[in-house]
Structures are given as structure tokens and as C-alpha cells.
C-alpha positions in Angstrom: -5.9 14.3 13.6 -2.9 15.0 11.3 -3.1 18.5 9.7 -2.2 18.1 6.2 -1.3 21.0 3.9 -1.8 20.1 0.2 0.4 21.7 -2.3 -0.4 22.3 -6.0 1.5 20.5 -8.6 1.6 20.3 -12.4 -0.4 17.6 -13.9 1.4 15.1 -15.9 -0.3 13.9 -19.1 -0.6 10.3 -20.6 2.1 11.4 -23.0 4.5 11.8 -20.2 4.1 8.2 -19.1 4.5 7.0 -22.6 7.5 9.1 -23.1 9.4 7.8 -20.0 8.1 4.5 -19.2 7.4 0.9 -20.5 3.7 -0.3 -19.5 5.1 -2.7 -16.9 5.6 -2.7 -13.0 8.7 -3.2 -11.3 8.4 -4.7 -7.8 11.7 -4.0 -5.8 12.1 -6.3 -2.9 14.2 -4.7 -0.1 15.9 -5.8 3.3 15.4 -2.8 5.6 17.7 -3.2 8.6 18.2 -0.9 11.6 17.3 0.4 15.1 16.6 3.8 16.6 20.3 4.7 15.9 20.2 4.3 12.2 19.0 2.2 9.3 20.2 0.8 5.9 18.3 -0.6 2.8 19.8 -3.4 0.5 18.4 -4.8 -2.6 17.2 -8.4 -2.7 15.4 -8.9 -6.0 13.6 -6.9 -8.7 10.5 -8.6 -10.4 8.5 -7.9 -13.5 4.8 -7.7 -12.0 3.2 -7.3 -15.4 1.2 -4.3 -16.6 1.4 -1.0 -14.8 -2.0 -0.2 -13.2 -0.8 2.7 -11.1 -1.1 6.6 -11.9 -0.2 7.4 -15.5 -1.2 11.1 -15.4 -0.2 12.4 -12.0 3.2 10.6 -11.8 4.5 13.0 -9.2 2.6 12.5 -5.9 2.4 16.0 -4.3 1.4 14.7 -0.8 4.5 13.7 0.9 2.8 11.9 3.7 3.9 8.7 5.9 7.4 7.8 7.1 9.3 7.4 3.8 9.0 8.6 0.1 11.1 8.0 -2.9 11.8 9.7 -6.2 12.7 8.3 -9.6 14.7 10.7 -11.8 16.2 10.6 -15.3 20.0 10.1 -14.6 20.9 12.3 -17.6 18.4 15.2 -17.4 17.8 15.1 -13.6 13.9 15.2 -14.4 11.6 13.9 -11.8 9.7 11.0 -13.4 7.8 9.5 -10.5 7.6 9.8 -6.7 5.5 8.1 -4.0 5.3 8.1 -0.3 4.5 5.6 2.3 4.8 4.0 5.8 6.1 0.4 6.6 6.5 -2.1 9.3 10.0 -0.8 10.3 8.6 2.8 11.0 6.0 1.0 13.3 8.7 -1.1 14.9 10.7 1.9 15.8 8.4 3.0 18.3 9.1 -0.1 20.4 11.5 -0.6 23.2 12.9 -3.4 21.3 14.2 -0.9 18.6 16.3 0.7 21.3 18.0 -2.4 22.2 19.0 -4.3 19.0 18.9 -4.2 15.2 16.3 -6.2 13.2 15.7 -6.7 9.6 12.3 -6.7 7.6 11.4 -7.7 4.1 9.7 -4.7 2.2 8.7 -3.9 -1.3 8.0 -0.8 -3.3 6.6 -0.7 -7.0 7.6 1.7 -9.8 6.7 1.9 -13.5 9.5 0.5 -15.6 11.7 3.3 -16.9 12.9 3.4 -20.5 16.1 5.3 -19.7 18.8 5.1 -17.0 17.1 6.4 -13.8 18.2 7.1 -10.2 15.9 5.9 -7.4 16.4 7.6 -4.1 14.6 6.9 -0.9 14.1 9.4 1.9 13.1 9.2 5.4 10.8 11.9 6.7 11.9 12.7 10.3 9.7 14.0 13.1 10.5 17.7 12.1 9.4 16.9 8.3 12.9 16.9 7.2 13.7 14.5 4.3 16.8 12.5 5.0 18.2 10.4 2.0 18.8 6.8 3.1 19.4 4.8 0.0 19.7 5.1 -3.9 20.0 2.7 -6.7 20.5 3.3 -10.4 18.5 1.5 -13.1 20.7 0.8 -16.1 21.6 -2.0 -18.6 22.8 -4.2 -15.7 19.5 -3.8 -13.7 17.3 -4.7 -16.7 19.3 -8.1 -17.0 18.5 -8.8 -13.4 14.8 -8.4 -13.4 13.0 -11.7 -12.8 9.3 -12.7 -13.8 6.9 -12.7 -10.8 5.7 -15.9 -9.3 2.5 -17.0 -10.6 0.4 -18.3 -7.7 -3.1 -18.3 -9.7 -5.4 -18.4 -6.5 -9.0 -18.0 -6.6 -10.0 -14.5 -7.4 -13.4 -12.9 -7.3 -14.3 -9.7 -9.1 -16.7 -7.6 -6.8 -16.6 -4.4 -8.8 -15.7 -3.6 -12.3 -16.0 0.1 -13.2 -13.6 0.2 -16.1 -9.9 0.6 -17.1 -7.6 0.2 -14.0 -5.3 2.8 -15.2 -8.2 5.3 -14.9 -9.8 3.8 -11.6 -8.9 3.4 -8.0 -8.2 -0.4 -7.7 -8.6 -2.2 -4.2 -7.4 -5.8 -3.9 -8.8 -7.8 -0.8 -6.5 -10.8 0.1 -8.1 -13.5 2.4 -5.6 -14.7 5.0 -6.3 -17.8 7.3 -9.3 -19.0 5.1 -9.1 -22.7 4.3 -10.1 -24.4 1.2 -13.5 -25.4 2.9 -14.1 -21.8 3.8 -14.7 -20.5 0.4 -18.2 -19.4 1.2 -17.0 -17.7 4.4 -14.4 -15.7 2.6 -16.8 -14.8 -0.2 -19.4 -13.5 2.5 -16.6 -11.6 4.5 -15.2 -10.0 1.3 -18.7 -8.8 0.2 -19.4 -7.4 3.7 -16.1 -5.3 3.6 -17.1 -4.2 0.1 -20.6 -3.3 1.4 -19.4 -1.4 4.5 -16.9 0.6 2.5 -19.2 1.8 -0.2 -21.9 2.6 2.4 -19.8 5.6 3.5 -18.9 8.9 2.0 -16.9 9.8 -0.1 -16.6 6.3 -1.4 -20.4 6.0 -1.8 -20.7 8.8 -4.2 -17.5 7.8 -6.1 -18.3 4.2 -6.5 -17.9 4.3 -10.3 -14.2 5.3 -9.7 -13.3 1.9 -8.2 -12.6 -1.5 -9.1 -12.4 -4.2 -6.4 -11.0 -7.7 -6.5 -10.6 -10.5 -3.8 -8.1 -13.2 -3.7 -8.2 -16.1 -1.3 -5.0 -17.2 -0.1 -5.0 -20.8 1.4 -3.4 -21.1 4.9 -0.3 -22.9 5.8 -0.6 -25.7 8.1 -0.1 -23.5 11.1 -0.1 -19.8 11.3 -0.6 -17.1 8.6 0.7 -17.6 5.2 1.3 -13.7 5.2 2.8 -13.7 8.6 0.2 -11.6 10.1 0.6 -11.2 13.9 -2.6 -10.7 15.7 -0.9 -9.0 18.7 1.7 -7.0 16.9 4.3 -5.4 19.2 2.4 -6.8 22.0 -0.7 -4.6 21.3 -3.8 -6.8 21.8 -6.0 -7.0 18.6 -3.4 -5.1 16.6 -2.5 -7.0 13.4 0.1 -6.3 10.8 1.9 -8.7 8.3 5.5 -8.6 8.6 6.6 -9.9 5.3 5.6 -7.6 2.5 7.5 -10.0 0.0 4.8 -12.5 0.4 1.9 -10.1 0.6 2.9 -8.5 -2.8 3.5 -11.9 -4.6 -0.4 -12.6 -4.0 -1.6 -9.1 -4.4 0.0 -8.8 -8.0 -2.6 -11.2 -9.2 -5.1 -8.3 -9.4 -4.4 -4.5 -10.4 -4.4 -2.6 -7.1 -3.6 0.9 -5.7 -4.7 0.1 -2.1 -4.6 -3.4 -0.5 -6.7 -5.1 2.2 -5.7 -8.2 4.2 -8.9 -9.8 5.4 -8.0 -12.0 8.3 -10.1 -15.0 9.4 -9.8 -14.3 13.1 -12.6 -13.1 15.2 -10.3 -12.0 18.0 -8.3 -9.4 16.1 -9.3 -6.1 15.0 -6.9 -4.8 12.4 -4.2 -2.3 11.6 -2.9 -0.3 8.7 0.2 1.5 7.2 -0.2 4.6 5.0 -0.1 3.8 1.2 0.8 0.2 1.9 -2.1 -2.1 3.3 -4.6 -2.6 6.0 -5.6 -5.7 8.0 -9.1 -6.1 9.2 -11.2 -9.0 10.8 -14.8 -9.4 9.6 -17.2 -10.6 12.3 -15.2 -8.8 15.1 -17.3 -6.6 17.4 -16.3 -3.4 15.7 -15.6 -4.4 12.2 -17.6 -1.6 10.4 -16.0 1.1 12.3 -12.6 -0.6 12.0 -12.8 -0.9 8.1 -13.4 2.8 7.7 -10.9 3.8 10.3 -8.0 1.9 8.8 -8.9 2.9 5.1 -8.5 6.5 6.4 -5.2 5.5 7.7 -4.1 3.9 4.5 -5.3 6.5 1.9 -4.5 9.8 3.7 -2.3 9.0 6.4 -4.5 10.2 9.2 -3.1 9.8 12.8 -4.4 7.3 15.3 -6.5 9.9 17.2 -8.8 10.3 14.2 -12.3 8.6 14.3 -14.9 8.2 11.6 -18.1 10.0 12.8 -20.3 11.8 10.3 -21.5 14.1 13.0 -17.9 15.3 13.8 -17.1 18.8 12.6 -14.1 17.7 10.7 -16.1 15.1 8.6 -16.1 17.4 5.4 -12.3 17.9 5.7 -11.9 14.1 6.0 -13.9 13.5 2.8 -11.8 16.2 0.9 -8.6 14.6 2.0 -9.8 11.3 0.6 -11.1 12.8 -2.5 -7.9 14.8 -3.2 -6.1 11.5 -3.1 -8.6 9.6 -5.1 -8.4 12.3 -7.9 -4.6 11.5 -8.4 -5.7 8.1 -9.6 -8.7 9.1 -11.7 -8.2 12.6 -13.2 
């Protein structure tokens, strides 16, 4: 289990958000290229994804977890306006032998609230010694605003599983169905409900159910393969599933407010996978789906390492709950 030291931070009030940001979401599509010797980011497009449903009080995330984090600063005052950390497909791929032999490019996305003033976005990589290395920066200015495009509107079927209130004050989860055809609506609904039931049958989710909103979106499959490019044997690991194209995943996810995302795969042979503060994949009806659901959500929400397992009899169970509660408080208090 990863040992995480939580640091204190000054809470931003609602007025700070209104002072510095327009109530909109910018989705920044990036091309991430590299290998074990180095890496680069390049900008693809910037989309207006509609209203901002993320954090509006705790704008600076004090928990620098995952493989990367970014900061958004006012270019005139150097004030830190917003920060977030995450892991991605590229960071997983770097652990493979292929990454030692050749460069590859991956489609990735990050989301930020829309800054009112000129702001500098800086991306950092967190190395194995917990040292932050700047790897990319981009300034938002008048030219940037002219480049912003409206998001694509897919209008897929959406089911509201839990509505506890204003998304800005709740933890929002979106469940995206991948591989369900139009004749499998009932199967998708049943699987989404099963995920929902398993998650909220466990602590700390059970006692904090009123802090959540949950939506499910059914994405129709392509003629062959996964629309979200989910590989059911990622990096040659049997049953490990990740989606390699974040651009497509984000396009569909933006139909609903979300802080955390779940790709529900219609494949009984796969198990799942996850990336911190990005998304998880899980297959309902697999042999261990109940365990996998809680295990992968632990990865996504608090960045736990792969050695952790979910057992309410384990000595660290209370610590695990505390870690999740601290992250959930960022979104709700």
C-alpha cells in the first residue's frame, strides 16, 4: 500500500472561483509522445465542455498523487488558481519493454475551469524520487480563447441512478457502457445498477451516499471492437483492461457531470483496470467483479498501489476509509 502523507492547505472559498473563473469547463486534448528516455506534450484542440462541475472551493489539490500534476497560475500575479494530479496510459506504458525500444504517441485530455484572465498552465512529471519535473507549459490568452471549440454532442441514452443535489457540491460519478449493442439496453441497465449497488454497499461510500450523484451513459459499439478503444489484455496482461484513447472517452463522458469515471465493459473474460484520477474499467459478471469494483475505485480515488486489497478485516481498513474521505471532502466541503 502506498504511504500517503496528507498536507494541510488553505481552503478556497466560492468567491475565489467566481473571481478567477468563468463557469465553464475547458477540455484540453493533448498528444503525449515519448519513451523511457524522454517525453513531450503537444496541443491538439481545446473544447468548451459546458458548465464546470468540479471543485469550486478547494481549487488547489493538496494531494500530489499519481504520475503527473498540473498548475494553473495567473500570469500577471503568479497566483496559483487551480491544480490537479493524475496518472495516464503513457505512465503505464513506460513500464513495458516496448517503451525501452521505441517512441509512441497517446491521445490524452485534462480538464480545467475557464480562467477569466491570462493564465499559465504548467505540467509536471513526478519521478520515482517524488521530484517534480516540468514537461510542458501553455499560456491561455486572447488567442487561446479564439481557438476554443464547442464540444461534440453525442446525445446517447443516459440513466440517472442517484441524484443527491447540485453537482458542484457533490461527488459525481459517470458510468459509460462500452460494447453494449442497442439490443442490450436491459443488460446495460442491470450491469450499471449492479455496479452502483456494490459500490454503495461498502464503506465509506455507504455512509456518504448522499454526497454522490451517479449517471450512466450507454455508448453504442462499433461494428467490430470497442468504441472507446478498450484493450482487454492491455500490455499483454491477461484480463487487464485500459482505454487507450482518452479523447473519445471524454467526448462521451461530458454528457454528464463527473469527477470520477467508470468504463463498464461488456466482456465476461476481462476484469478491469484503473488510472488515478482518470477512470476505471470493470466487467460486470466476471468471477470477481465485486472485489474488482472496490479495488479499482481505490486506485482511482486515492492512488493506492496495486498491492492493496479491499478487506474490512484488515488492520489498515480504517486508514483506507480515511484516505477516501479526505479526497471526497475536497469535492463536498
